[in-house]
Structure formats: structure tokens, C-alpha cells
N, C-alpha and C positions, 0 to 999 in steps of 0.2 A: 836634522839627523835622520828623521823617519823617511823623508823623501829620498835621501841618499841611499836608503836600503830598500827601495821599492822593487829592485830587481829580484829580491827574494820571493816576491809574490809571483813573478813570471817564472822563476825557477821552480816553484811548487807546482806549476801547471806544465812542466816539461818544456818550457820556453815556447809553448804554443799560445800565440796571442789570442786566437779565436777561442780556444778552450779557457784561457784565463778570463777573457771578457764574459763568457757565458757563466762561469763559476761566480764571478763577482755580482752579476745581475741576479742570479738565483739567491745569493746571500742577501742582497738588498730587498728581495721580495718576501723574505721571511717575516711574518707578522710579529711585531714587538721587538725586533732586533735592535740592539743598542750599538752605538758607534764603537769601532775597534780602537783601543787605546794604544796599540803598538803594531808595527809591521809584522812582528813575529806571530801574533795572534791571527792576523789577517791571512798570512801565508799558510798557517796551519789549517784554517777554515777552508781555504781554497783547495788545499791538498785533499781534504775530506770530500769535497764536491766533485773532484776530477773523475774518480771511478764511476760515479753515478751518471756522468754524461758522455763517457768515452764510447759507449755502445751506440750513440746516436749516429745515424747514417748521414745526416746533414744538419749541421749547426744552423739554427735560425738566427738571423740578425747578426751577421758577422761584423757589421759596423754598429756602434752603439746607437740605440734609439730608433733603428729602422723597422723593428718589429717584423722582419721578414719581408717587408715591402721592397720591391725592386732589388732583391738581394744580389741578383746577377750583375747589376750595374754598380753595386757598392762593395763587391767582394774584396777588391784590391784597393779600395779608396782609403787614403790616410786622413785621419781626423786630428784636429788641433784644439786643445782646451784653452779658452780665452780667460785672461785674468781680469775679473771684474773690479778688483781692488784698485788697479791702476788704469782704469778706463779713462780716456781723454774726456775732459769736461765738455758738456754740450754735444757729446757724440751719442749715437744710438745706443752704444754699449753702456755709457754712463747713465742714460735715461732708463735703460732696462734694469741696471743695478739698483737704482733708487726705487723702482717700482717693485721688484722682487724682494727687496729688503723688508718690505712690509709684511710678507708672509713667511720668510725664512732667513736664517743667517746666511750671509754670502759664502761662508765656507761649505755650505751644503747646496749651493747652486752651481750646476755645471753647464756652461755655455759652450757649444761646439760649433766649429766651422770646418769646412773641407780644406785640405791642404792646397787645392787648386785655387782657392779664394785668396791665398796669401802668396801665391807664386811670384807675383810681381812686387811684393813688399820689400822695402829696403831697410837696411840697418845701419848703424853708425860704427861698424867695425867690431862690435862686441858680440855679434851673433844673436842679438835679441831683436825680434821683429817688433815694429811699431806701427801705429795706425789703428783703424777700426774696420776690419773686414766684414763681409756679409755673415749674418748669424743664421745658421741652418736649423738648429733646434736647441731646446733648453731642457735639462733634466733637473728635477728636484727629488733625489732618491729618498730622502727621509719622509717626504709627503707622498711619495709614490705617484707622481704626476709628471707628464712630459708635454712640452709645447714644441711645435715645429713651425717654421716660417713658410707661409704660402700666400699666394695672391688670391684675393676674393674675386667675385664676378665683375667688379668695377676696376680690377687691375691694381688694387691697393694692397700693400703687404701687411699681413697680420700674423701674430703668433697664435696658431690654432692649437687647441688641446687635442692630443692624440688619444686621450682616454674618454672624452665626451664629444660626441658628434656635433659639428657645426657650432662650436663655442670657441671664441677667441677673446683675447685681452683687449678691452676697449678703453677709450679715453674720454668717455661722455662726461660732459659737465652740466649739472643741473642743481639748482638750489634745493629741490625736493630730495634729491639723492643724498646731499650732504646731511640733511636731517635724519634720513633713514640710516645712514652709515655712522652716525655719531655714536661714540662708545665702542666701536669695533675698529681699533687702530690697525689690526692685522688682516684687513679684508682686501680682496682683489676683485674688481668689477669685470664681469664677462658678458658677452653679448652674442647673439646669433644673427644670421642674415636677415631675419624678420624684425630685428630691433628689440627682441625680448631680452630683458636683463636678468642676470643672476649674480649672486655674490659668493665668492669662494672664501671660506673662513677656515684656516687651519685650526685643529683642535689642540690648543695650547693652554696650560694652566694660567688663569689670570689672577691678579691680585690688585687691590687698591691700597697703596701705602698710606699710612697716617702722616699727614702734613700739618704740623703744628701751626704754621703761619696761614694755612688755608684749610680750616676744619671741614668744609663741605666740598672738598676737592673731588673731582670725578676722573682724575687721571688713573689709567690702568697700566700696570706693569705686567709683561708677559714672561713667565718663568719657563722658558723652552726646555731647560734641563731638568725639570721635575721628574724624578725617576719613576714615581708611582704612575704618573700619567703616561710616560713613555712605554712602560711595560704593559699597563692595563688596556689602554685605548687601542682598539683594533681599527677604528675609523680615524684616519689621519686628517681628514678635512670634511667640511659640510658645504653643500651647495644650497643656498637659499634663494628661490625665485623671488623677484621683486614684483609686487602687484602692479597691474597696469596703471593704477592711480598714482604710483610712486610714493605711497604713503606708509607702507609697512612691508615686512618680509614674511614670506610664507615658509612654513616648516614641513619637513618630510620625516616623520618618525618621532618617537619619544626622545631619543638621545639628542637629536638636533634641536628640538624644542627646549629641552633642559639647558643645553649649552647657550642658546640665544637668550633664555631667561636669566641665566647667570650673568652674562655680559650686560644685559639691561639693568639688572639689580645693582651691579657694581657702578654703573653709570648714573644711578638714581633716577631711572626712568620708570617711576612707580606705575604709571598708567599702562605702559606696555607689559610690565611684569604681571599686573593684575589680569590683563587680557590673556596673556600667554599661559596663565595658570590653568585655564580650562583645557588647553591642548596637551597637558601632561597628566590629566586625570586617568588613572588606571587602577585596576584591582588585581594585577599580576605582579609578581616579584620582579624587581629591577635586575637588569643584566649587570655584568661587572663594570662596564664603562659608564652605564647610567648611575650606578651607585657612587662612583668616583665624582661625577659631576654634581650629583645631589648633595653629597657631603661637603663639597666646596662652597655651597651656598652659605655656609657658616661664616665665610669671610666678610659677609655683609651684616653680621650680627651687631656690630658697633653702631650701625645706622639707627638712630632713635627717632627718625621722622615719623609722625603719626601714620602716614601712608605706608611706611616700611613695615610697621607692626601688622597692618591689615594684609599686606602682601604675604608675609610669613604665615599668618593664620590661614589665608586662602590656599597656599601651597600645602599646608598640613591637612587641610580639609579634603582636597582632591586626591591626596596620596595616602590617606589613612588606611585604606583597604589593601594597600600593596604590602603592608607589613614592615615597611621601612621606617626606622626611627627618625623623627624630625631632628634637623641639625641645630635646634634651639629648644629652650625650655618653654613649653606651651603655657604653663601657669604664669610665668613672668610676662609672656607676650600678651596673654588675655588681660592681665592686670593693667599693663601699659596701654592697651587698646581702650579699656574702659575709662582710664584716666584721661586719655587724649581724644575721646570720641568726638567731641565738639569741633576738633580741628582736622578731622579726616575729610579729604576732598570728596566731592560727590561721585566721581567715577570709580572710587576705590572703596565703596561702602559694602559691607557684608549684609545680607538679608538677615532679619532676626532669627529665622529658622536655621540658617547656616551657623550663626554664632552660637545658638543654643545647642546644636549638634556637636560643636566643638567642646563647649563647656560641660557636656554630659559624658565626655569620654573619660576613660580611666587614667589618662595622663594628667588630668587637672587635679591639683592638690587643693583640697578645701578644708583640710584640718591637719594639725601637727601629727596626728596618728596615721596619716596616709602613708602607704608603703613607699611612695616616691618622694616623700618630704625630705628636703635638704636644708638643714639649719643654716648653712652658709649662703644659700641662694634664695630661699622662700621667706620673705618677711611676713610678719603678722598683718601689715598693711596690705600687701599684695593678696594674701589669702582672703582678707575681708572684702577687698574689691571684687575678686572673682566670685565669692560666695553671694554677695549682694546682687551682682549682675546676673548670675544664674537664676536666682529666685525672681528677680524683676522680669526677666524674659519669659519665664514660665507663666507668671501671672498675666503678662501682656498677651501672650499667644493663647492663653486659656480663654480670655475675654475678647478675642479678636473679632467676634461676630457681633458684639454689642455696640453701644453708642461710642462714637469716636471721642466724645468729650468726657468720657468716664474718668473716674479717679481710680488709679490702681493702688491697692494697699497690699503690702507684702512685708515679710519679716526682714529686719535689717540687723547686721552685725557691725559692731564698732571694734577696731583693733585696740588691744590693751595699751594704755598709756605707758610709755617707756619711763621707768622709775630711775631717776638720777638723784638729785638733791631734793630735800624737802622744802626748799624755798618756794614760795614766800611764806609758808606756814611754819617755818623753822624759827624758833626763838633762841637767839644767841645770848646766853647768860654768862659768858666768860668775864664780863666786867664785874660780876658779883663773885668771882672766884670759881665759877663752875668749870669743870674739866670735861673735855670731850675726847672720844677715842681718836687716835691718830695712827698713821702707818708707822710701824717700827722698822728702823733701818737694820739690815743685816750686813755688818762690816767684816765679818770673818767666818770661817767654817765653824768655829766654836759657837758663835751666835746662832748660826743656822741649826746646829744640832740641838740647841735648847729651844729656840723660838718656833721651830716647826711643830713642836708639840703644844704651842700656845702658852709657853711658860716665859715669864719675864722676871727680872730680879726684883725682889721686894724692896731692896734698898733704893731702887730708882723711883719709887713712888709713882709708878705708871699704871695703876690699876685700871684707870679709865682708858688707857691706850692699849691695853693688852689683857691677858688673862694670867692670874697668879698661879702658883704651883698647884699640882693636883692634890685634891683632898676629897672629903666625903661629898662635896657639892659638885664635883666634876660630872658632866653628863656622860651617859654610857658611850663608850668608844673614844672619849676624849673631846677636846674642844675643836671647833671648826676653824681652820686656818686657810687664808687665801694669800698665796705667795705671788707677788707681781714681779716677774723677771723682765727686765728692760735694760736698754743701753742708751747712753747719752747721744750717740751719733745717729739714732733713728728718729726721723721727724715724726713718725707715727707715735712712738713712745712719748716724745715730748708733748704731743697733743693730747694723748689719752690719759696719761698718769694724773694730771691735775683734775680731770673729771672724776676719776676713780677716787682721788683723795677727798672729794666733796661728799661721797656717799659713805665714807668710813664712819662718820659720827652717827649716822642713822642706824648702824649695825654694831653696837658695842659688844654684842655677844659673839662677834667674829673677830679673830685676830688677823690683822692685815700686815703683811711683811713687804717691805720695799727692798728688792734684791737687785743690785747692779750686777748683771751677768758678766760684764767685761772687767770687773774688778779682780785684782790678783787674789787668788785663793778661791773666790766665788766661781770662777770659770770652771773649776773642776766639778762643782756641784751642778752647774748647767749641763756639762757633758754627761754626768752620771744620770741625770733625769732626762737626757736626750732632748734638751731644749734647742730647737733649730730655727725658731721664728720668734721675732720680738714685735710687740709685747706678747708674752704668754702668761696666763694666770692659771696656777695650779691650786686646786682645792684639795685640802688634806684634812684628815681626822685621825687623831692619835699618831701623827707623824707619818702617815702613809697616804698616798694619793688615792682619792675616791675613784672607784672603778666606774666605767661607763662614760657616756658622752659628757656628763656634767663634771668630770674630774679635771678637765683641761680645756681652757678657752684660748684659741689662737686666732690670728688674723685681725684685721682692722675693721672689717665690715660689721656694723652693729655690735661692736665689741662690748661696750658697756651694757647694752641691753641683754646680750647673751650671758654676760657675767652675772647680772642681777637674776636672770632666770635660773641659772645654775645654783646660785647662792640660795634662792628661795626653795629649790628642790632639795638641797642638801641640809637645810636648816630644819631642826625638829623642835617639838614643844619642849623637850628636855633641855635644849639650849637656852630657851627663854626662861624657863623655871630656874635653872641652875644660876643664870646670870642675876636674876632678880633676888634669889636667896643670898647670893654672894654680896650684892650691894647692901641688902638689909643687914647682913652680919657685920659688914665693915662700918656701917653707920652706927650700929649698936656699940661696936668696939670703940668708936671715936666719940660716943656720947651724942650722936646727932639725930637720934630718933625723935621725930616730931611728936609733940604732945597733942593729945586729942583736944579739940575745942568743944566746949559745952554748947549745947543747942541754945540755951538761954543765957542772957547776960551780954556784957560788952566784950568785944574781941580785943585782946591785948596786943598792941602793935609793938614788936621789939625787933632789934637788929640781930641777925644770926652772926654771932661773933666769929664762928668757925669759917664763915664764907667771906669775911672781909678781906680786902686787898692788903698788901704788905704795908702800904703807906697810909692806911686808914685807921683812925683811932676814935673810939666812941666815948663820950663824956656826958655827964649830967643825966644819967639814967636813960640814955638814948636820945636826949633832946639835942645833942651836939655831935656832929661828925667832923673830925679834923683830918684834912688831907695834907700832909707835910711833905717836904722834899728831902727829909733826912735819910730815908732809905732808898732814894732813887739811885744814888751812886752805887749802893750795895747791890742793887738788882743788876747793875751792869758789870759786876765783877766777872772775870773770866774763869774758866774751869781748867785747872792745871792737871795734866796727866803724865804718866811715865810708862815706859815700856822697857823691860829688862832685856839685855842682850842674850841671856841664857835662862832656861827654865820657862816660866810662863811668859809668853811674848805678847799677851793681850795688853791693850792700853788700859791702865788702872788710874783712878783718881789719887792724887797725893793726899796724905792725911790732912784733915781740916786745918789743924794749927800750922802745919808746914805750908800748905797752900796759901793761908792768910798772910804769913810773913813774906812769901815769894811775891804775892800780888802787891803788897805794900811797897816792897823795894823795886818791883817793876814799875809801879806807878810813879815812884820818885825819880826814876831815870838812872838809878844806881847801876843797874846791870849794863845798860848801854854805855855808861861812862867808863866802867872798869872792865867790861866783858867778862866779869867773874862775880860770883856771889857765894857766900859761905854762911851756913846756919849752924850754930853750935847746939849741943845737947841741952844747954841751959835755956835756950830760946824755944825749942820745940821738942816734940816727942822723939824725933829721929834727926840726927845731924845730917846735913846735906851740903854738897858742893855742886855748883852749876857753872858752866862756861860756854863760850861761843863756839859752836861746832858748825860754822857756816849757816848763819841765820837766814831764813827766808820768811818774809812778812807778806801776808795777804790780808784781805779785808777782815776776816773773822778767824784767822789762825796764825800763830807764830810757831814755826818749827825750826829744826836745825840746832837744837840745844842739847848739850851733853851734860852728864852729871853722874854722881855716885853717892851711895849711902856710905858715909865715912866710918860707920860702926862695923859694917861688914865688907866694905870696899867692893860692893857689887855695882858694876857700871850699867848705865841705862841711857835711853833717849827721853827727852822731855818736850812737851808742847803745850801751848796755851790756846784754848778754843773759846769762842764767844766774842762778845762785843769788845773791840779793841779801842783803847783810848789813844789820843795823840800825845805821845811821850817825847820830850825833848831828848835829842841825841839819836833817835832812830832813823834820821834822814839818810845817814850813810848806808843803811841797809835796804833802802827803798829804790826801786827802779824809777826811771823818768815817768813812765805811764802811771805808776803807783803814786808818785808825788803829785801829779796832776789830779788824780782821783781824790787824793787827800785834800787838796786845795778846794776842790768842788764840794767835798763832804763837809769841810769846815764852814764854808759859806752857807751851805744848807742848814747846818746845825745852828749857826748864829741866827739865820732867818727864822728857823722854827722856834728858837728860844724867845725871840722878840714877839712872834705871833702868839705863843703860849702865855707870855706875860700879859699881853692885851686881853686874851681870852679869860685868864684868871681874874683879872680886874673886873671884867664885864660880868662874870658869873658869880662873883663873891656875894654870899648872902642869899642866893637864889636856890630854889628847889628844882631838881631835874629828875626826869624819869629815864632810866637806862634802857635804851632800845637798840635793836640791831642796826648798825650803821651809824648811830650817833656817838658822840664822844662821852656822854654821860658824866659820871664823877671823874674828875681829873686829878692825878697826883700833883700836889703842890698848889691846888686852887684855893687853899685857905680854909676858913671855918664856915660851915653851913648849919643853920639853926631851924628847927621845926617847932611850931606851936600847935598842939592838938586841942 
């Protein structure tokens, strides 16, 4: 459609072909000009150029590309633009198209021939000329370079550059040249009559894509349409003379050296990059195009080769006086260099004086109080590496004039050990009834409103898993709360949450909340707190987020380490004192205060009856401990809950006597048999009716039950949570996958029961010590006797 309207451009020049040609040539010569996206815009630009050239007495170059040469002979010559896209294979035109495609898109390559060259060409009746006529000259308007076809002194035809004297496109083949041109896919080899070679390289933004199947790939992709480069770069191409030894390219100017170094870096030619770094040394400010090339060096930052770190440090060293900020973090690069120093190649090594000069700059972070410290980037390990390397080099250079076999002694810093779990120093006493702090689940907005203050229900008996209601022992400002916002679909959350759960027991004075951010109702809380990344840990005191950097931990990098640091900074002595006082008060209330042992006399060994397990019974003044199976089934009883359709919509436990009857009838299979259950007032404190409302059964939950209190006729939903027994009649409510899972579970339980039976027989009458990881005293293992 655009080509059909090209006559509008000629009309803008008053149908004067010469004037139109001159106007378009002037537009193409404007630095930083972008391609026109429509014929209308081009016609408007031509119309603006016409008044400026109308006063010319004689238009130069009436024919395109003649630059005023032999104008009298070409004034009335007609020129034809050849189509490179449909050039016949193995023709000169096709070979030229393949060659020029290396440096420019074919849509920006104009190949011209005189009309007289095709005067004898034939067509097939459709008006289209075919064949390959003589090529007179080639224009590359975007690169602002032109070639013309001429004979050399030996009578051989070449495409000579009209912008550079005695330079033509050559087809020299040499294995040394292949090595020199490696990593420069958009190069064009030029030569003069003396045989001196140069490489024409268009200034195009390069990139090295990440190839998962080939992590050390050196393939380079050219982004010719990068707008920043098109607008900023005034130099459209560089000419690099090839040394007479054919071993390296020579540079002319800082910008050409920067661009060649960028190409070498992306191709992983570290030796060439290290050598070229000296040619970009400057103490003056970069020009606009030099800044663009320098910033593009960051595209190689993912390269973690030891030599790559040295090259980056060398570039920063030679440009530090220019005032230009390095495209990478110097602290991280110095740390990685110190870590991989033994693997750096000989040709890429920094002198100790050069490395010390870098380490003493203000850009190197040696402490967390440094103004350029970034908690998401600078690790304690990296800071310790840089610090130790700095002091080691200072001592080494201070004693450089002494004996070479001397021993250097300097101060050394070790990074703080990341605190996670207390294992292997952690003693697990859960077998003796000890309770440890756990993460509290936030299931509803009502839970959040209470738990964000560090308050749990006293009925739940979860003192060790959270903090009880506020009283005179509450620390100033309230309890410290850590809310972990996470989602199940995030792999990072699934990985990090179990690690966080391990450190909860070590911090019982902190209330940890487990918040599923994608759960219905909870998502509103996440939006209110502006949680945009998962996992996110919010530290609160008194129900409000702590101000400053320690109030919120986001991101996966060193997440647990940063969380522990923030918790340590937010915890006060008042938190420890308040928690210790609360534990002491609770023990006194339960009669658990330990009696003081006299310094003299025998120690009386007794069982702590309050810490015994459910199935443990002490007889004969502590000489006999009986572990029976009577309460084992009771411990597996489920928890029955109900939710009203109106009013309070929170899930609440059924009254104890009602739940006991419901559990008994559920275990007997009555409900599955009749799909209905009724409890009268004479049987329990409240009469209840239950029915099947589309039952759904999973491993630890039965839902889809309907019911109502028959004394008030209030309707509700019911569910059972906890260990589920295999009940006869439930098969019709199970899916095929669930039935297969039940079968495997039954086999596992039978196998476990046989194994436990053998274990009980083996341990009967023996004394054991309860340790972390051991089975210790086992429910149902019989009678154990001690003789003191």
C-alpha cells in the first residue's frame, strides 16, 4: 500500500525528479534520522526540504550516487533499482545479497544499474525484467556508505567504497583472518591495492541470548532496531585495520575500542578484552555514544568465569577517573575475584597494586554501615572476603622489600554464621510431653485481627505456640509478631516455609503466623498491606508493622538469613523477660514449680506426672511405668466443627458431649448407612440432626455435611477434621484415586502394626533413654520396671 502511494513524494517536490532526489538524499544524511513509517510523513519531510534547495543554480548528482562526478554524462540517464530478494541463485546479485546481508538488512540495501544495461533484457509477457544485469553502484543509506563498481589496475571488477579512497570489498580467505573475525558476525572485509586489510563493522546493539541447552554459548544476536542506539550513535560504522601479522585488530579512538571490547566480551575472548582495556583508559567524560556502549557491557554480567571477573575489574580500574559508574557492582566482583583467584589465567591477572587501588575506592562496601550497602546484593560472606583481601594486600605491599619467604600476618574477619535451626544442639523432649512453639494458621480475617496482636485463644491451650492475651506481663508496645505471607503455587514459598518453621521453636517469645495469601478472605488482607511478592515476612508489634528496613522481608535471596537479622534487631530484653515471667507464672498456676534440691543428701528420682504421655501410667511409687494401648484410639478421634449459615460464620467445635456421640456413630458406620443422624436432648446438652449434603472425603477431612440445632432450628454446615478411620459404607463416597490411596494406606498400617508388635516384644522389660530421633518409650510397649 505504501509503494502504491509513492507518487505523493514526487508530488511534494512539484513533480521535479531531480529536486525530489536531492531532498531525499539530504534527509538520509541527517544524523540520527529514523526510518519513515508512512509515505505521508516522507512526503511532508520532502516538502519541507524543497524550499531550501530551490535556490540552487545547479543540482549536484542528478543521478543517485554519482556525487557530482560526470554529471553531464549522467544528467538524462535512467536508473533501475534491482531486487535483491529475488536474485537468481549463484548469480553475482545473489552473491552480493549474501555478503551485504552481514552488515545490513536487505530492505536498506539499494543496488542500482543503468537502464541501458537492461535494454536487451527479455520478459515473459508480464512486463517484469529477469536476469542479472551489470551492477553500477550500491547504496546503504542507513549506514551512510556507498560502493561503486570499477575495474582495478589488473582489469578485475571490484566494488570500491566512494567514501574511503582505494578500499574495495575483498574475498580473501585465510585461517588467521577467521580467528580475528570470530565473534563479529556483522563484519565486512575490505582491502586496498597494496593488500592492506581493514574490517568494516556496523555499530549495532549486540546481545548474547541465554541458551539453556548450551550455557557457555558465544552466539551473538544483533538488535538493529534498538531505538536508543539508532538515536544516540552518530558513528554508523567503524573501520578496524588488521595488523600485518593478521593476529589482531587495531582501533582508532575510544568509541571504536569500546565497541570492539564489547563484542569480544560477549564472545568470551577474555584475553582480548583484558588487552583492549588499556586502550580505553581515560580521565575525561565519555561522549553520548561512548556512554551507550559502556552501559551495554552489563549484558555480559551473567558471565561468572574467573577471567570475566578480572576483565570487569580491569575496565573499572582504567575508567574510574572518567566519572562514569561501572555497569556492575564492584564489591561483588572483587569478592568473586578473591574467591576464584586460583583459577584466573596468567594473561588476565591484575597486579597487586592495581587490585589494592580498586579495593581502596569508595565504591567497595566493607561494612553494613557503608552508604552503598545493599542488603539484597551484598552478603556478609562477600563483605568478609573483600575486607580480608584488602588487609592482606596492604600487608603484602608494605613488606614487599623484605625477604620473599616471609610470613604475612594480618587481621582476618569471618562472616557471621547464618542462624537457622539449633540442630545438632537442639534437644527434642516432645516424647516427655514437652511442647514447642509452632506457626499459627490464619484461616479467616477474624483470626488475623486477633493473632496480629500476638493473641491466641486460651481454650486452645497453645501457650507454647503463641502468646496469651495482654496483661501486666506484656512487653512495652506489645508482643513481636512475624506474619509469613505465602502461596501454594510458588516454588520459592514451598522451599522456604519449612526452613522458617524449624526456627520457630528457638524463638518462643515471638508469635509466628502462617498466612495463605491466596485464600478467600485473606487476599483482602494481602492487598491492604500491599503484599506484591511471595514469600513476604511482615514484622509487627502491637498489631502494626515495624517501621524501617526490618519491618518487611521480601525476595528469596538469603531470605531466612535476613529474616533472622531483622528478628534479632526487633527483639528487646523486655520480650525475653516478659516471656520468662509468663512461663514461670503458668508453671506456678499448674503446680509445676520445681523444688530446690538440697546440696547434701541423696537426690530423689521421681517421675514428673504432669509431663507424662496420655498412655503412660506410673505405679509402685515410680518403680513401674505402664504404656497401654487403651488411649491410643482416643488420641485418633477427629475434631467435629460447625459453621452457622447466619450470624457468626466461624468454624466452632461442637460441644464435647455432642461431638463424642457423633464420633461414636460415625465410627460405627451408622451415618454412612442411613445418611442421617439424630441426637435427642436426653442424649446430649443440645439436640442435633445431621444429613448428607454432598459428602466429600479426603485424607484428613470430611465435609459436605448439613445439620441443624433442633431446639432453635438454626441451620449449619458440619465437618470432621483429623485422623480418619476406615469406616464400612464410605466406599460409595470415595473417588477411584482415593480408594487406591486407602488401599495403600491400609497395607501400610497393617505392616506398621506388625512391626510395632515385634518392637514391643523386643523392648519389653528394658530401660531406654528418650533421645532426638529415637523411638524412646512407645505407647503399648507394655510394662517397664526399674531397680534403684
